[in-house]
Structure formats: structure tokens, C-alpha cells
PDB file as gemmi writes it, atoms N, CA and C in Angstrom:
CRYST1    1.000    1.000    1.000  90.00  90.00  90.00 P 1                      
ATOM      1  N   MET A   1     -12.974 -10.131  10.507  1.00  0.00           N  
ATOM      2  CA  MET A   1     -13.175  -8.632  10.753  1.00  0.00           C  
ATOM      3  C   MET A   1     -11.746  -7.825   9.427  1.00  0.00           C  
ATOM      4  N   ARG A   2     -12.350  -6.620   8.709  1.00  0.00           N  
ATOM      5  CA  ARG A   2     -11.702  -6.098   7.713  1.00  0.00           C  
ATOM      6  C   ARG A   2     -11.235  -4.547   8.372  1.00  0.00           C  
ATOM      7  N   ILE A   3      -9.799  -4.898   7.818  1.00  0.00           N  
ATOM      8  CA  ILE A   3      -9.547  -3.272   8.070  1.00  0.00           C  
ATOM      9  C   ILE A   3      -9.455  -2.125   6.957  1.00  0.00           C  
ATOM     10  N   TYR A   4      -9.347  -0.897   7.335  1.00  0.00           N  
ATOM     11  CA  TYR A   4      -9.100   0.082   6.313  1.00  0.00           C  
ATOM     12  C   TYR A   4      -7.417   0.793   5.780  1.00  0.00           C  
ATOM     13  N   ILE A   5      -6.557   0.067   4.687  1.00  0.00           N  
ATOM     14  CA  ILE A   5      -4.680   0.399   5.099  1.00  0.00           C  
ATOM     15  C   ILE A   5      -4.771   1.352   3.823  1.00  0.00           C  
ATOM     16  N   LYS A   6      -3.117   2.474   4.547  1.00  0.00           N  
ATOM     17  CA  LYS A   6      -2.906   3.074   3.414  1.00  0.00           C  
ATOM     18  C   LYS A   6      -1.725   2.505   2.551  1.00  0.00           C  
ATOM     19  N   LEU A   7      -1.749   2.579   1.121  1.00  0.00           N  
ATOM     20  CA  LEU A   7      -0.373   2.407   0.748  1.00  0.00           C  
ATOM     21  C   LEU A   7       0.509   3.389  -0.018  1.00  0.00           C  
ATOM     22  N   ALA A   8       1.715   4.039   0.541  1.00  0.00           N  
ATOM     23  CA  ALA A   8       2.380   4.437   0.115  1.00  0.00           C  
ATOM     24  C   ALA A   8       3.800   3.930  -0.691  1.00  0.00           C  
ATOM     25  N   CYS A   9       4.466   5.125  -1.013  1.00  0.00           N  
ATOM     26  CA  CYS A   9       5.122   4.356  -2.603  1.00  0.00           C  
ATOM     27  C   CYS A   9       6.621   4.337  -1.661  1.00  0.00           C  
ATOM     28  N   SER A  10       7.078   3.406  -2.545  1.00  0.00           N  
ATOM     29  CA  SER A  10       8.721   3.342  -1.529  1.00  0.00           C  
ATOM     30  C   SER A  10       9.798   4.466  -1.848  1.00  0.00           C  
ATOM     31  N   GLU A  11       9.627   4.808  -3.149  1.00  0.00           N  
ATOM     32  CA  GLU A  11      10.130   6.178  -3.540  1.00  0.00           C  
ATOM     33  C   GLU A  11      10.188   6.765  -3.040  1.00  0.00           C  
ATOM     34  N   CYS A  12       8.794   8.075  -3.353  1.00  0.00           N  
ATOM     35  CA  CYS A  12       8.342   9.260  -2.384  1.00  0.00           C  
ATOM     36  C   CYS A  12       7.948   9.373  -1.317  1.00  0.00           C  
ATOM     37  N   LYS A  13       6.835   8.574  -0.816  1.00  0.00           N  
ATOM     38  CA  LYS A  13       6.537   7.629   0.164  1.00  0.00           C  
ATOM     39  C   LYS A  13       5.309   8.617   0.265  1.00  0.00           C  
ATOM     40  N   MET A  14       4.515   8.695  -0.387  1.00  0.00           N  
ATOM     41  CA  MET A  14       3.491   9.167  -0.802  1.00  0.00           C  
ATOM     42  C   MET A  14       2.205   8.225  -0.622  1.00  0.00           C  
ATOM     43  N   ARG A  15       1.138   8.637  -0.164  1.00  0.00           N  
ATOM     44  CA  ARG A  15       0.224   7.522  -0.160  1.00  0.00           C  
ATOM     45  C   ARG A  15      -0.983   7.927  -0.514  1.00  0.00           C  
ATOM     46  N   ASN A  16      -1.196   6.313  -1.948  1.00  0.00           N  
ATOM     47  CA  ASN A  16      -1.742   7.107  -3.200  1.00  0.00           C  
ATOM     48  C   ASN A  16      -3.344   6.052  -3.037  1.00  0.00           C  
ATOM     49  N   TYR A  17      -2.831   5.413  -2.032  1.00  0.00           N  
ATOM     50  CA  TYR A  17      -3.834   4.221  -2.588  1.00  0.00           C  
ATOM     51  C   TYR A  17      -4.639   3.714  -0.590  1.00  0.00           C  
ATOM     52  N   VAL A  18      -5.592   3.755  -1.083  1.00  0.00           N  
ATOM     53  CA  VAL A  18      -6.372   2.947  -0.277  1.00  0.00           C  
ATOM     54  C   VAL A  18      -7.406   1.541  -0.220  1.00  0.00           C  
ATOM     55  N   THR A  19      -6.574   0.467   0.888  1.00  0.00           N  
ATOM     56  CA  THR A  19      -6.990  -0.829   0.284  1.00  0.00           C  
ATOM     57  C   THR A  19      -7.846  -1.227   1.135  1.00  0.00           C  
ATOM     58  N   THR A  20      -8.247  -2.786   1.990  1.00  0.00           N  
ATOM     59  CA  THR A  20      -8.728  -3.494   3.102  1.00  0.00           C  
ATOM     60  C   THR A  20      -8.412  -4.512   3.085  1.00  0.00           C  
ATOM     61  N   LYS A  21      -7.985  -5.183   4.159  1.00  0.00           N  
ATOM     62  CA  LYS A  21      -7.705  -6.857   4.002  1.00  0.00           C  
ATOM     63  C   LYS A  21      -7.519  -6.507   5.995  1.00  0.00           C  
ATOM     64  N   ASN A  22      -7.627  -8.621   5.506  1.00  0.00           N  
ATOM     65  CA  ASN A  22      -8.412  -9.125   6.621  1.00  0.00           C  
ATOM     66  C   ASN A  22      -7.300  -9.124   7.632  1.00  0.00           C  
ATOM     67  N   LYS A  23      -6.642  -8.718   8.657  1.00  0.00           N  
ATOM     68  CA  LYS A  23      -5.783  -9.393   9.845  1.00  0.00           C  
ATOM     69  C   LYS A  23      -5.938 -10.484  10.251  1.00  0.00           C  
ATOM     70  N   GLN A  24      -6.609 -11.357  10.533  1.00  0.00           N  
ATOM     71  CA  GLN A  24      -6.909 -12.964  10.718  1.00  0.00           C  
ATOM     72  C   GLN A  24      -5.726 -13.368   9.834  1.00  0.00           C  
ATOM     73  N   THR A  25      -6.328 -13.028   8.216  1.00  0.00           N  
ATOM     74  CA  THR A  25      -5.472 -14.430   7.379  1.00  0.00           C  
ATOM     75  C   THR A  25      -4.360 -13.376   7.142  1.00  0.00           C  
ATOM     76  N   HIS A  26      -4.086 -12.182   6.886  1.00  0.00           N  
ATOM     77  CA  HIS A  26      -2.235 -11.951   6.334  1.00  0.00           C  
ATOM     78  C   HIS A  26      -2.589 -10.147   7.187  1.00  0.00           C  
ATOM     79  N   PRO A  27      -1.425 -11.286   9.005  1.00  0.00           N  
ATOM     80  CA  PRO A  27      -0.624 -10.376   9.642  1.00  0.00           C  
ATOM     81  C   PRO A  27      -0.198  -9.649   9.017  1.00  0.00           C  
ATOM     82  N   ASN A  28       1.117  -9.621   8.397  1.00  0.00           N  
ATOM     83  CA  ASN A  28       1.805  -9.065   7.466  1.00  0.00           C  
ATOM     84  C   ASN A  28       1.775  -8.146   6.898  1.00  0.00           C  
ATOM     85  N   LYS A  29       2.631  -7.124   6.888  1.00  0.00           N  
ATOM     86  CA  LYS A  29       2.307  -5.788   5.970  1.00  0.00           C  
ATOM     87  C   LYS A  29       2.017  -5.992   4.663  1.00  0.00           C  
ATOM     88  N   LEU A  30       1.319  -5.555   3.599  1.00  0.00           N  
ATOM     89  CA  LEU A  30       1.162  -6.023   2.399  1.00  0.00           C  
ATOM     90  C   LEU A  30       2.159  -5.210   1.479  1.00  0.00           C  
ATOM     91  N   GLU A  31       2.290  -5.643   0.070  1.00  0.00           N  
ATOM     92  CA  GLU A  31       3.164  -4.846  -0.406  1.00  0.00           C  
ATOM     93  C   GLU A  31       2.819  -5.218  -1.498  1.00  0.00           C  
ATOM     94  N   PHE A  32       2.353  -4.405  -2.368  1.00  0.00           N  
ATOM     95  CA  PHE A  32       2.171  -4.261  -3.966  1.00  0.00           C  
ATOM     96  C   PHE A  32       2.918  -3.410  -5.385  1.00  0.00           C  
ATOM     97  N   LYS A  33       2.797  -4.001  -6.154  1.00  0.00           N  
ATOM     98  CA  LYS A  33       4.058  -3.398  -7.371  1.00  0.00           C  
ATOM     99  C   LYS A  33       2.763  -2.446  -7.992  1.00  0.00           C  
ATOM    100  N   LYS A  34       2.448  -0.951  -7.964  1.00  0.00           N  
ATOM    101  CA  LYS A  34       1.219  -0.184  -8.920  1.00  0.00           C  
ATOM    102  C   LYS A  34       2.051   0.992  -9.249  1.00  0.00           C  
ATOM    103  N   TYR A  35       1.076   1.744 -10.118  1.00  0.00           N  
ATOM    104  CA  TYR A  35       1.349   3.224 -10.417  1.00  0.00           C  
ATOM    105  C   TYR A  35       1.219   3.989  -9.837  1.00  0.00           C  
ATOM    106  N   CYS A  36       2.442   4.445  -9.827  1.00  0.00           N  
ATOM    107  CA  CYS A  36       2.476   5.784  -8.642  1.00  0.00           C  
ATOM    108  C   CYS A  36       2.698   7.074  -9.333  1.00  0.00           C  
ATOM    109  N   PRO A  37       1.680   8.106  -9.929  1.00  0.00           N  
ATOM    110  CA  PRO A  37       1.304   9.004  -9.780  1.00  0.00           C  
ATOM    111  C   PRO A  37       2.424  10.805 -10.069  1.00  0.00           C  
ATOM    112  N   THR A  38       3.350  10.487  -8.528  1.00  0.00           N  
ATOM    113  CA  THR A  38       3.511  11.380  -8.239  1.00  0.00           C  
ATOM    114  C   THR A  38       5.372  10.944  -9.047  1.00  0.00           C  
ATOM    115  N   CYS A  39       5.487  10.185  -9.349  1.00  0.00           N  
ATOM    116  CA  CYS A  39       7.007   9.477  -9.983  1.00  0.00           C  
ATOM    117  C   CYS A  39       6.413   8.866 -11.903  1.00  0.00           C  
ATOM    118  N   ARG A  40       5.918   8.731 -11.611  1.00  0.00           N  
ATOM    119  CA  ARG A  40       5.467   8.299 -12.514  1.00  0.00           C  
ATOM    120  C   ARG A  40       5.700   7.050 -13.671  1.00  0.00           C  
ATOM    121  N   LYS A  41       6.007   6.133 -12.365  1.00  0.00           N  
ATOM    122  CA  LYS A  41       6.375   4.981 -12.772  1.00  0.00           C  
ATOM    123  C   LYS A  41       5.869   4.028 -11.458  1.00  0.00           C  
ATOM    124  N   HIS A  42       5.276   2.388 -12.892  1.00  0.00           N  
ATOM    125  CA  HIS A  42       4.958   1.399 -11.638  1.00  0.00           C  
ATOM    126  C   HIS A  42       6.597   1.158 -10.100  1.00  0.00           C  
ATOM    127  N   THR A  43       5.494   1.847  -8.909  1.00  0.00           N  
ATOM    128  CA  THR A  43       7.202   1.488  -7.630  1.00  0.00           C  
ATOM    129  C   THR A  43       6.167   0.569  -6.597  1.00  0.00           C  
ATOM    130  N   LEU A  44       6.865  -0.110  -6.186  1.00  0.00           N  
ATOM    131  CA  LEU A  44       6.072  -0.724  -4.698  1.00  0.00           C  
ATOM    132  C   LEU A  44       5.640   0.062  -3.781  1.00  0.00           C  
ATOM    133  N   HIS A  45       4.961  -0.020  -3.607  1.00  0.00           N  
ATOM    134  CA  HIS A  45       3.725   0.610  -2.458  1.00  0.00           C  
ATOM    135  C   HIS A  45       3.620  -0.370  -1.548  1.00  0.00           C  
ATOM    136  N   LYS A  46       3.697  -0.052  -0.274  1.00  0.00           N  
ATOM    137  CA  LYS A  46       3.494  -0.939   1.162  1.00  0.00           C  
ATOM    138  C   LYS A  46       2.457   0.176   2.007  1.00  0.00           C  
ATOM    139  N   GLU A  47       2.400  -0.584   3.024  1.00  0.00           N  
ATOM    140  CA  GLU A  47       0.892  -0.544   3.826  1.00  0.00           C  
ATOM    141  C   GLU A  47       1.922   0.161   5.095  1.00  0.00           C  
ATOM    142  N   THR A  48       0.691   1.522   5.543  1.00  0.00           N  
ATOM    143  CA  THR A  48       1.839   2.405   6.383  1.00  0.00           C  
ATOM    144  C   THR A  48       0.687   2.251   7.046  1.00  0.00           C  
ATOM    145  N   LYS A  49       0.234   3.401   8.025  1.00  0.00           N  
ATOM    146  CA  LYS A  49      -0.217   3.015   8.995  1.00  0.00           C  
ATOM    147  C   LYS A  49      -1.648   4.090   8.832  1.00  0.00           C  
TER     148      LYS A  49                                                      
END                                                                             
């Protein structure tokens, strides 16, 4: 069962990316280091609702 999640920048709180995850294999919140166009640098992006 895969669900869609949004990834938000940890610095500016903008929701920049949408991805999917399997809730059964990854019950915790995901974190990726991705490029934020608002901050213009690579920042940590965390899963939001």
C-alpha cells in the first residue's frame, strides 16, 4: 500500500516535492537532502501531511 507524501524544506517550510512511500516498510517520517528553489541551496526536506 503506497501513499503520496509531500516533502517540505526544513528552513523555509515550502513544500517542494511529492513522492510515494510504503507505510508498512517505512513507518517513520522520511528525510531527504534535496535542492530547494526558494533557498537556492541543498537543504533537508522532511515528510509532511
